[in-house]
N, C-alpha and C positions, 0 to 999 in steps of 0.2 A: 504543862501542856500549852502549846501555842494556840492563840485564838485571834482570828481576823476581826478587826474592829472597823476598818475602812479601806476603800480602794480609791486611790487618787488617779489622776489622768495618766495615760500611757502605762497603766498597769502597775503602778507603784502601790504596794500593799502594806498597810500599817497593821502591825500585830503586837500583841502583848503576851507576856508570860511572867510567872511568879518565880523569883529567885529562891535560893536556899534559906535566906533570912526572911522570907515572905515579902521581899521587896517586889515592887511592880515595875517591870521593864517595858519599854516601848522601842520597837525596832521597825525598820523599813526594808522591804524586799523589792528589788527591781526585776521585773519579769524579763526585760530585754538583756540586761547584763548578767542576770542570775547571781546577783551579789546582795548581801545583807549589810545593813548599817544600823548601828546602835544609836538611837536618838536621845533617850532620856531614861532616868530611873527615879522612882519615888521610893523613899526609905520606909514605906509602910504598905500594907496590903490594901489596895484600893479597887473598888468596882468601877472600872472605866466604862463610861457610856458612849462617848464619842471622842474622836481624835483626828486631827488633820495637820499636815505640814505644808508650808509654802513651797513654791517651785525651787527656790534657792536653798531650801533646807536650812534656813537660819531661824525660822520662827515655828513654834509648835503650839497649837491650840488644843486644850484638853478639857473635857467635861466629865466629872465623876460624881459619884454619890459618896458623901462623907460618912454617912451611917444610915442604918435602917430605922424604921419607926420604933422597933423594939429597943434598939440602942438609945434612941432619942428619949424614950419614956423612962428607961432605967437610969440614965445619967442626968435627967432633968435638964436637958439642953434645949429648952423650949425656944430660946432666943436665937439659936444658931440655925443657919440655913442648911437645908438638907443637901442641895446640889451646889457645886462650885465649878465655875468655868474660868480657866487660867490661860493667859498668853505668856509663853516662855521663850526667852532668848536661848538658843542652843548652840550658837557659834559665835563666841564661846558661851558656855553656861554662865549667865551673868545676872539676869533679872527676871523676876516673875511678877506679872501684873494680873490682878483679879478683874475679869470682865463682867462676871455675873455671880452673885451669891443669892440664890432664890430657892424657893421650895418646889418650883416646877422644873421639869427636866429640860435641858438645852442640848441641842446638837450643833456641832461646829463644822465648817467646811471652807477651806481656802479656795479662792479662784485661781486659775492657772492661766498665764499669758501664752502667747504663741511659742512653740518650741524653738529653741536655738536663740532666743532673744538674750541680750546681755543682762547682767544683773540689774534689777530694778531697785529704786529707792522707795518703792511703795508696794504694799501688799494689801489685798482686799479679803475680808473674812466675813462669811455668813454666820449668823447666829439664828438658829431656828428654835423657837420656844414652844413648849407644850401649851402655852396660852394662845396658840394659833396666830402667831405673827412671825415674820422674818425680817431681820434688819442686817445692814451691811456696815462693817467697820473699815475705815481707811487707816492703814497703819504705815506711818513713815519711819524709815530707818536711816541711820547714818553709819558710814564706814569709819572705823578708827584704825590705829596702827595694827600691823600684823593681821590684816584681813578680818578684824573684829567688826561685827555688825550689831548695833544696839538700837533699841527703839528710841526715836527722838522724844526728848523730855518736853513735851508741850502741853502738859495737863491732860485733860480728858480726850480720848480718841474720837475723831469725827465719826459720826454714824448717820445712816439714812434708812428710813423704813422702805422696804421693798414691797411687801404685801401684808395685808391685815385680814383677819377673819377668814382664814383658810381652814379647810377640813382635811386636805390631802396635798402632799407635795412630793415631787420626785426630782432628783438631781441627775442630769446627764453630764458626767464628768468629762467624757470624750469631746463633746461638742460645746460644753460650757453653757448649758441652757437649763432653765428651771421651769418645770411644768407644775401647775398647782390648780386646785379646784376650790371655788368659792360657792357657797349656797346662794341660790337666786330663785325666790318664790318656791314653787313645787319642784323645780328642776335644779340643775347645777351647771356651772360654767367652767370649762377647762380653758386655762390660759397658759401662754408660754412667754417667758422673758428670756431674751437672748443677751448674753454678756459678751462684749467685744473686748479685745486686748486694747489697753490704754484708752478706753472710752467708757461711757456710762452704759447702763442697760436700757433696752427698749422692749416694750410689749409688742410682740410680733404675731401672736395667734390668739384667736378667741373662738371657742366652739361650744354650743349648747348641747348638753347631754341629758338624756332622760334617766338620771340616776338619783335616787332619793338619798340625801346626805344630811338631812336636818339634825338627826340625833346621833350622827356618827362621831366617834372620837378621832382626834387628829392621827393620821397615818403618814409616816415619813419613809420614803423609799430612797435608798442609796445615800442616806445621810449617816453613815455608820450603822453598826449592827449590834444591838443589845438584845440577845435572845430572851432574857428573863422578862424584860419590859414588853417586847413584842408579843410574847405569849399571853401576857395579861391583857393586852389590848386587842388581841386577834378577833375576838367575837364582837367587839364594839366598834371596830374601825373598818374602813373600806379595804377589801382585797382587790387592789387595782394597780395596774402598771401600764405605762406608755412605752411603745417600741417604735423606733424609726428605722427604715431600711435605706440602703444606699440608693435605691431606685426612686426615692421620694415617697415611699409609703409611710403612713402614720396610723398606728393602731392603738386603740385603748382597750385593754383586756380587763374584764371585771367579773368576779365571781358573785353569783346571785343566790339568795336564800330560796329554798323550796320547802313547801308544806308537805310534800309527799315523801315518806321514808324511802330510802334506797334510790333517791333520784338526785342528780347533780345538775345544776344550771349555771351557765356562764355565757357572757356576751362578749363579742368582739366588734368594736366600732371601727370600721374601715373608713376613717375620716377622708382619705384620699379618693374614696369611691362614692361617698355620699350615702352609705347605708350601713346598718349593723345587722349581725346575725346572732340570734340567741339559740344556743344548743341545750337540749335536754337529753341527758344520758341516763338510761336505766341500768343500774348496777346489779350484779349478781348478789344474792343474799349475803349480807355481811353484818357484823356487829355494829350497832349504832355508834359506839364510841370510837370505832375505827374510821368513820367518815370525817375527813377534815377538808379544809379549803383547797381549791385547785391552785396549783402553782403554775406560773407563766414564765416562759423562757424565750429569749430573742435569738433566732437562728438566721437572721437577716432576710433570706427569702421566705422563711417560715416563722410563724409564731407557734410555740408548743404549749398546749394546755395539758398539764400532767397531774394525775392523781395516783400516787404510788400504789401498786398492787391492783389497780383497776384499769386505767386506760392512759394512752398517750395520743393526743390529737394534734397532728401537724397541719396547720392551716396555711395555705398558699397566700402570701400577702399580695403578690402582683395580680393574681387571677382568682379572687375568692368568689366570683359569681357562680361558678358551677361547683357543687359539693364534691363532685368526683375528682377534683384536683387536690383535695385535702385528704391526708392519710390518717385513718382512724385505726389505732392498734389496741388490742386487748391481750390479756393473758401474758404469756412469756414474751411475746413480741413487744409489749409495752414496758418492759422492765429496763430501767436505766441503772447501770452498775453504780453502786455506792450512793445513789441518790434515792433513799427510801423514806425520807422525811418530807413533809409538806411545807416546812419553813424554808422555802427556796426563793432566792432573788437572782435576777440576771443583771449584774452591774453594767455589762456591755455585751456586744454581740458574741454569741457562742461561748458564753461562760455561765456558770451557775455557782452561787454561793449557798452552801448549806449552813444556814444561820445557827442551827442547833449544834452542829459539830464545829462550826467556826472554820470550815474548809472551803477553798475555792477550787473549782474544776473547769477544765475545758470540756465543752459539750459539742459534739459533732455527730452527724448522721454517718453511720458505718456503711461504706459501699458494699461490703461483702454481706452484711446483714440485710441490706435493702434488696440485693439480688436474690438472696435466699427467700425473702418474703415474696418477691415478684414471681419466683419459680413455683412456690407452693400455694399461691393465691388461688382461690376458687371463685371469686366474684369479680365482675368487670370493674366495679368501682375501686377495688383494691389494686387491680392490675393497672388501671389507667393512672391512678394517683402515684403508684410506685414508679411507673414508666416516666412520668413527667418529673417526678422528684429526682430520679437518677440523671436525667438529661439537664435539668436546670441547676441542680446543686453541685454536680461534679464536673460540669463544663467540658465534656467530651474527652475523657481519657480514652486512649485507643483500646485498652484492654476491656474497660467497662462497655464501650460501644460494641465490641465484638461479642461480649456475653449477652448484651441486649438483643443483638441481631440473631444470635443463636436461640434465645428464648422466643423471639418472634417467629422464627422458622418452625418451631415446635408447637406453637400455640395459635396458629392462624385460624383454626376452626373452633377454638374454644372461646374466643371473644365474640360475643353476640351483639353487643350494643355499640361497638366501634371497630374500626379496621386498624390493627396494630401497625401495619406498614404506613398508612396515612398519618397516624399520630406520630410515629417515629420521624418521618420525613419533615412534617410541618413543624413539630416541636424542635427538632434539631436545627432546621433552618432559622427558626426564631432565635434560638440560643446563640447561633454562630453570627448572625447578622446584627442583632440589636446592640451589642456593646460598642459597635463601630460608630454609631451616629445617635446623638441625643434625640429622644422622642420617636425613634424608629419602632420602639416596642409597642407604641399605640397604633401603628399603622399596618404592621405585618401580622398575618394570622398566627396564632399560637396553638390552635387545635383545629381538627377537621369537624368537630361536633358543633352544632348550632344550639343545642340545649341538652339537658340531661333529665330524664324522667324517672330514673332509678332512685333508690334509697340506700342509705347506709344502715345496716342492721343495728338496732339498739340506740340510734341517734335520731332525734327530731330537731329539725332546723326551721326557725321562723325568721324571715327577713323583713326589716322595716327601713323605710327611707328616712334619712335624717338630713338636717340642714347642713350645707357645706360650711366648713370653718372659714372665718374671715382672716385674711393675711394682711399685714401692714409692714412692708419692708421696702427699702430702696437700695438698689445696687448690691443686693445680697446674692452671692453665688452658692453653689453646692446644694445642700439639702433643700433649703427654702425655695430655691429656683425650680428644682425638680418637683417639689410638692405643688407649687403654684401651677406648673405645667400639667400635672395630673388633675388638679381641680378644674383647669380650663377644659381639659378633655371631657370631664364629666358634664360640664355645662353644654358641650356640643354633642352629647349622646355618644359616649365612647364606643359602645359596641358597633356603631355604624362607621366608625373610623377605620376599623380593621378591613384589610383588603379581602374581598370575597370573589370567588370564581364563578358566580352565577352569570354575570354579564359576559365573561369570557366564554363560558360554555354555550350560551345562546349565540354569540357571534361566531364561534367556531362551527356550530351546527349550520348556520346560514352559509358560511363560506364552503363548508364541506358539501352542502347540497348544490351550490353553484359548480363546484368541482373542477372540471377540466380546464377552463381558461385560467383560473387562478393558479392551479398547481403547475400548469404549463409555464406560466410566467415565472413562478418561483424557480422552476427548473432552469430557465434561461438565465435568470438573475444569479443563481448559485454558480452556474458554469462561468459566467462572466467574472465572478469574484475569483474563482479558482484558477482560471487560465488568463486573466487579465483582459478579457474582451470587454468592449464598450457596450453597455445596454442602452439602446436608443429607441426602443419601441414603447417606452413607458406611457407617453402621452396618448398614443393610439389605443393602448389597452384601457387607459382611464376613460377615453371617450366611449369605447365599447361597453365598459362596465356601467358607466353612468346611464347609457341608454337602456340597459337591462334593469337597473335599480337606482332610482334617483336619489335615494337617501345616502348613498356612498359618495363622499366628496373626494376630490383629488388629493387634498392634504391628508385625509385619513388613510387612503391607500398608500400614499407615499411614506407615511409613518410606518405602516405595517411592513413594507418592503425594506425600508432602512433597518428596521428591527430584525427582519429575516436575515439581512446581510450580516448583522452583528452576531446572530445566532450561528450562522455558518462559520464565522471566525471563532466563536467560542467552541463550537464543535470540533474545529480543527485543532485548536489549542488543547482541548480535552483529550482528543485522540492521540496527539503527539506526546503529551505528558503521560498518557496511559501506556503507549507502546514503548516509551523510554524506560518504564519500569519492567519488572518481571511480568511477562504476559501469562497470567494465570487463567483468566477468563477470556475465551476466544471471541472477543467483540471485534467485528470487522470494520475496517476503515472504509466506510461508505457514506453516501449522502442519503438522507431521508427527507425528501422535500415536503412531505406532509407534516412531519415533526417540525421542520423549519418554519412553516407557515403558522403552526400552533404557537411556537415560541415567539414569532413575530407579533402575534396578537397579544400574547401574555406580557411581553416586554412593553408594548404600547400602552396597555391598560394599567400595568403596575407603575410605569413611569408617570402617566397622567395622575394616578392616585397619589403618588408621592409629591408631585409638583404642586398639587392643590394644598398640601399641608406642610410641606418643607420648603417653602419658597426661599427662605433665608439661606438654605444650604447651597443652592446654585445648581444649574443644569448639568454641569460637568460632573459634580459629585454624585448627583442622582443617577446619571448614566452609569457611573462606576458601581453604585450600589446595586442597580438592576442586573448588570453583567455579573457581579459577584454572586448575586442570588441565583442566576442561571448556572454558573459554574459549580456552586455548592450543591445545587439540586442534582445535577448530573453526577457529581462525585458521590453523593449519598446513595443513589441507586446503584452505582458501580460498587460502592463499599458493601452494600447488602449482597450483591451477586458474588463478590470476591470471597466474603466470609462463608457463604453457602457453598460455593465451589470448593473451598478448602475443607469444609466440614465433611462433605461427601467424597473427598479425595478424587475428584474428577481430573482428567488430564486436559491440557490445553488443546490437544488435537482431537477432540471428541467430535468435531464437525465433519463426519463422513457417513455414508449411507450403506456401507457394505455389510453391516451387521445390526442386530437389534440392540436397543438401549438397555442399560443395566438398571437395577433398582434405584441406585443413587441418581442416575440421570432422570429417571421418572420423578423422583422427589424434587430435583432441581427444576424440572419442567413445571411441576405443580406450583412451586414457589414463584417462578417467573410468571405464571398465569395470574397469580394473586398480585404480583407487582403491577402487571398490566391492568388488572381490575382496579387497583388502587389509583393508578395514574389516570385512568379514564374517569373515575369518580371525582377526581380533583381537577380534571382537564389539565393534566401535567405532562410535558414532553418527556421522552426517554432518551438515553444515550444512543449515539450512532451504533448500529449493528445489533441493537437489542432484538428487533423483530426477526432479523435473519437467524440469530442464534436460537430464538424461541421456536421458530418454524423448523429449524434443523433438528432440535431435540424432539419436537412433535413427530416428525417423520420417523425418527428412530424408535420412539417409545409407544406411539399410539397405533392401534389397528386402523385399517384404511377407512372404515365407515365413521369411526370416531374422529379421525384426522379431518375428513371432509366436513363433518359436522362442525368442528372447531373453526374451519376456514369459512364456511357459510355463515356462521354467527359472528364473525369478526374477531374471534379470540386469537386466531393465527392469521397473520397478514403475509401475503405472498410478496416476497422481495426478489429483485432481479438476481442478487448474489446467490441466494439459496436455490432458486428455481434453475438457474443456469448450471449450477454445480450438480443438482439432482439429475437434470437431463443429460449431462455429459458423463457423469460417473457411473450411473446405474446401467447395467446391460438390459437388453430387451427380452427378459423372460416374461412369461405370461403374467405373473404377479406384478412385475415392474412396469410392464406395458399398461396395465390397468391403473397403476398409481400415476404414471406420467400422463396418461390420457385424462384422468380425472383432474389433475393439476392444470394441464394446458387448457381444458375447457373452462376453467374458472379464472383464467388470467384476464386482467383488465386489458382494454384495447391497446393502449400504448405499450404496456409491458409485454403483451403477447407478441407484438410485431418484433420486439427486440430479442426475445429468447427462444422463439419457436425454431429458429434456424439452427439451434444447437442440437436438435433431435432429428436425426436422419432416419425417419421411419415413415412407411406408407400412410399410416393414419395421420401423422402430422402433415405430410405432404398434401393429403386430401383436404385438411383444414385450411392450409395456406392457399391452395388453389380455389377452394370455395370462397374464401375471403377476398381473394384477388378479383374473381369474376364479379362478386357483389359490388366491390368498390368501383370497378370499371363501369359497370352498368349504371350505378348511381351517378357517376361523373357524367356519363353520356346524357342522361335525362331525356329530354325531348329533342336533342340535336339530331339533325338528319345526317346520316352516314352514307357516303358514296358507295357504289357497288363494290363489294369485296373483291380484291384481286386474288385470283387463284394462285397458289404457290405450292411447291412440292413439299409435302409434309414429311416429317422424319419417319413416320410409319404409315403405310397405305391404310386408309380407313374407308370402308364402304357405307358407314353409318352417316347418312346425309345430314341429320340435325347436328351431329358433332362437327362435321366438316363446316357447316354454316357458322356455328358458334365460334370455332377457332378462327375462321376468316374475319368475323366481326371483331373479335378481340385484337387480331393483328392490325386491322384497319384503325382501331381506336389507338393502339400503340403508336402507329405511324403518324397520327394526328397530335401526338404529344400529350395525351391525357393519362399519363402514368400516375396511378395513385400511390405507388410505393417506390419512390425513386431510389431509396437506399438498398432495396432488395433486388439486385441485378439478376439473380437466378430465377426470379418470378416473371414469366412471360407467357405468351399464348402457347408456345410449344410445351412449356412445363405443364400448363393446364391440360393440354391435350394428352400428354403422356400420363399424367396423374389420373385423368378420367378413364383412360384405357386400362390402366392397372387396376383401378377400383372396380371397373365393370367386369374384367376377367376374373377378379377375385370373387365377386358375387356370383358369377356363373360357374365357378369351380373349374375354369379353364387355365391352362398354363400359358403364361405370357412370355413371349420371346422377343 
């Protein structure tokens, strides 16, 4: 049977097997090329403890046990060493040199230079002794004829002590760094030595941990795998592993002893966050001998704490502050296929080595299993953790996103402690935007929640603040630079770095209360962009606004309007790209000036927020980030609507009022109402045409009293496109007249003047006439009017007050005091005729 004894850099696996003659063979398997290579064979049966090959595959280091204690006693070999460490030339097989012959166990590990480097004349080898020290050998080789490589005969090999008096060590073969722990008074100190190609090693990290290690036996991680020896030392050594993530996260995972039966304790030190979390898990009743140590695995974005047959805990490395973003699974959900032993190591990201079986596995989260868990979850903490896991781990595959949206549409009312639409939009924006720019993940919101007061059943969590690790490096890129950036964020109180919508909501409320002047200006500004007109009244408006409220500066308003212009352009681009595709959802190509103002404010504040913390990026890049954020936000809302539209099989031509809505339309209307609620909660703009479509579905699906209630409470917003179509398309039956009249009476002033003319009805004419008279008389004020000039009216009227009123209105018109220049059909004679019709109707007389 094959048995894995070590894993080298880039996934090169060293394994052994026994031949027919009980020979011990050593082979190398390359995960990239999928090829095997025979390295060496011993002509006898050996118990190999550790083995490593250099990057050129010319030297092999082997540590093995020559005999057991029983063999030693029976053969009276008291003077012979129990363990032997050899350095072997394997290209060609030529020479064997003894490095160590001792009674204590030794592990071996070659350092690997940068990939693609030409053959080196020097190799460096670690020797890790059970006597708690690590030393490095420098091995020089010379090339002979026919590509032979042999060790330079220069006497004893140069060596250097790397570390002494350690109790735990872990080798990171991918990044070529050594983590180790040394005891220090009542606590312990974690250190990291980084090895560079063609250079010496440097101590780069030091962190103090509250872990008792005084009586612990030496524990070695990723220095080869000897199951027999590991089993003997398991109860006496630290069960601890260090994991690093691509985003600069550094975690120390440690299993703790508990005095309470059927209780498991483990701690995760989030060094990049400055705190650790200790978890206590109460297990179901089980046999005491079945309880073993917790196994830890590195899944990059997650750290997995696994106890086979009991639980699987996935802890979010990037956002560990809220417990609801960590996924705790039990029962069948917690089962990992083929990994039923606790003797598990994670040599690198998304791998697990079963030390007992000697087998190496790829470990990944299954998207189908995660979706099934999301769909059957009964608790908000499970739903929230699964939702974030799906978005973060799988990076927006279209099919997965579609299934998540479908789940959201079915479970809007079952989530009590969070809004699934808000979480989907915020988390999706975070995952889409953050990979583009370094440190953007610390500035953009990743959740709509500010805290979490719920609990995870069966799990108790205690959080403790720890001192931040000390880094010492120069011009180091990659992981160390990202870790240092994370530590700097913690120093500046990271939660406050994330963009919040509180200020935006307050500013939006203030501008909404000011209302008409600002929205009118946005209207003019948008028109000037669309039709190429020059906006030249900005300074006058700023003067007017400053008189109303001194706190608003010209620069601030200018910024808002510039952002509003960009939003108009983004809206146009979004609309054009949308209409270029198959038009499934009937979003209308229209302008929403209120939404433009909201986006102007949002862009201004988000840009200011990023400029304060990303000054090195540059203004142009930040402008692009903010515009991309806007475009992605609009796209996500449309994506939700498109999937919902497809699910309920609605047609693109649903926007008409000649029949009642179907059950599917009512379901879509309800979902759009929840989208609007989520947007209002986050102070987030919506795509062009959203309010028009929402109102159209409301007219089709809701009874009149409910429709009016939704309008009065701001759930439905009256838009010009929808109201104009409603007034023009519906005939004037008694029911439709009641609907139209109720809508017209609720129209804002500016919108009412634009759309009332599309309804040719006496009731509407009466409203227009009343409004016209009111505006004329308000314009007149205290001005003296000359004696009205009698004129021949279109209809003889004997009612003197009406005659006098129409003459007054005619005189005001002659003086140029028209309040409604654009409505040519509104004049004194129109008012007179409308008044007569209304009077005759009230008296029950026939008008001719």
